[in-house]
C-alpha positions in Angstrom: 27.6 -0.9 -7.2 25.2 1.8 -6.7 27.4 4.0 -4.6 28.8 6.0 -7.7 25.2 7.0 -9.2 24.3 7.6 -5.7 26.3 10.0 -5.0 25.8 11.7 -8.4 22.2 12.2 -7.4 23.0 12.6 -3.4 20.4 16.0 -3.7 17.4 13.6 -5.0 17.8 11.0 -2.1 15.9 11.9 0.7 15.9 9.1 2.6 16.1 9.6 6.7 19.1 8.2 8.1 17.6 5.2 9.6 16.4 3.9 6.3 19.6 4.1 4.7 20.9 2.1 8.0 18.4 -0.4 7.3 18.9 -0.8 3.6 22.8 -1.3 4.5 21.8 -3.9 6.9 19.6 -5.8 4.3 22.4 -5.6 2.0 24.8 -7.2 4.3 22.2 -9.9 5.5 21.9 -10.9 1.6 25.7 -10.8 1.2 26.3 -13.1 4.1 23.7 -15.5 2.9 24.8 -16.0 -0.3 28.6 -16.2 1.3 27.0 -19.0 4.0 25.5 -20.7 1.0 28.5 -20.8 -1.3 30.2 -22.5 1.8 28.0 -25.0 2.5 27.8 -26.0 -1.0 31.8 -26.1 -1.1 32.0 -28.5 1.8 29.6 -31.2 0.3 26.5 -29.8 2.4 24.1 -29.0 -0.7 21.3 -30.8 0.5 21.1 -28.7 3.6 22.2 -25.5 1.5 19.2 -26.3 -0.7 16.4 -26.8 1.8 17.6 -23.6 3.4 17.5 -21.6 0.2 14.1 -23.2 -1.0 12.7 -21.7 2.2 13.7 -18.1 1.2 10.2 -17.4 -0.2 8.3 -18.1 2.9 10.7 -15.3 5.0 8.7 -12.6 3.7 5.4 -14.4 4.6 6.5 -15.3 8.2 7.8 -11.6 9.0 5.1 -9.7 7.3 2.6 -10.7 9.9 5.2 -10.3 12.6 6.6 -6.9 11.7 3.8 -5.1 9.9 0.9 -6.6 11.2 -0.2 -8.2 7.6 -2.9 -11.1 7.9 -1.7 -14.4 6.6 -4.5 -16.2 4.0 -5.5 -19.6 4.3 -3.7 -20.5 1.2 -0.5 -18.7 2.5 -0.8 -20.9 5.9 -1.1 -24.1 3.8 2.1 -23.3 2.0 4.0 -22.4 5.3 2.8 -25.7 6.7 4.2 -27.7 3.8 7.5 -25.8 3.4 7.7 -26.7 7.1 6.8 -30.3 6.5 9.1 -30.9 3.8 12.0 -29.4 5.7 11.3 -31.7 8.3 11.1 -34.6 6.1 14.2 -33.8 4.2 16.4 -33.5 7.6 15.2 -37.1 8.7 16.3 -38.4 5.6 
């Protein structure tokens, strides 16, 4: 969707090729996630799809320390622990 505008302003776009590839991979991952979510909802697995989708906000909190060496605050650690416990409880029924 953004390609026509990006092509029009190509001279001002100064991203290194590595960043462009990373951006495409992130977009492809997001598209794959949406497709898998829709498939799960269509095949009568909304409980699984909703639980996995609800963990989406926790993903940056986990990836931040792993990739960017950020520090997790006590509040974030409690939230991650709560999300993990809730996921286990929901899968147990």
